[in-house]
C-alpha positions in Angstrom: 199.1 125.6 91.7 199.2 129.0 92.0 201.7 131.2 90.2 203.5 133.9 92.4 204.6 136.5 90.0 206.3 139.0 92.6 209.9 139.7 92.4 212.2 139.5 95.7 215.7 140.1 96.6 217.5 137.4 98.3 216.8 138.9 101.7 213.1 138.8 101.0 212.5 142.7 99.8 209.5 143.0 97.3 211.2 144.9 94.4 207.8 145.7 93.1 206.5 147.4 96.3 210.0 149.4 96.7 209.4 150.7 93.1 205.9 151.6 93.6 206.9 153.7 96.8 209.7 155.2 95.4 207.5 156.5 92.4 205.7 158.2 95.0 207.9 159.7 97.2 208.9 162.6 95.1 211.7 163.8 92.8 214.6 161.9 92.2 218.3 163.2 92.5 218.4 163.7 88.6 215.0 165.7 88.6 216.0 167.9 91.5 219.6 168.4 89.5 217.5 169.3 86.3 215.1 171.6 88.0 218.1 173.5 89.7 219.9 173.8 86.7 216.9 175.4 85.1 216.6 177.9 87.9 220.0 178.9 88.4 221.7 176.0 90.7 225.7 175.7 90.9 227.4 172.8 89.3 224.3 171.8 87.1 225.3 172.6 83.6 225.1 169.0 82.5 221.4 169.4 83.0 220.8 173.0 81.6 219.2 173.6 78.5 220.9 177.0 78.1 222.1 177.8 74.9 225.8 179.2 76.0 226.7 180.5 72.8 223.4 182.4 72.5 224.0 184.0 76.0 227.5 185.0 75.0 226.3 186.7 71.7 223.6 188.5 73.6 226.3 189.6 76.5 228.7 190.8 73.5 225.7 192.8 71.9 224.9 194.4 74.9 228.4 195.7 75.5 228.6 196.9 71.9 225.6 199.3 72.5 
């Protein structure tokens, strides 16, 4: 008896095929948010790697000069 290792939803969608196609389709929503955060997008603080305290120090130092 041949073993069928494919995963299907209850309506017959091939889950592995959907995952494969999604991987080839481009950036995910979270990847886009991360990219926007690194390039100045609005509402993306969660994804930003900016050190807020360092920026505050730099602003304060530039105002003192």
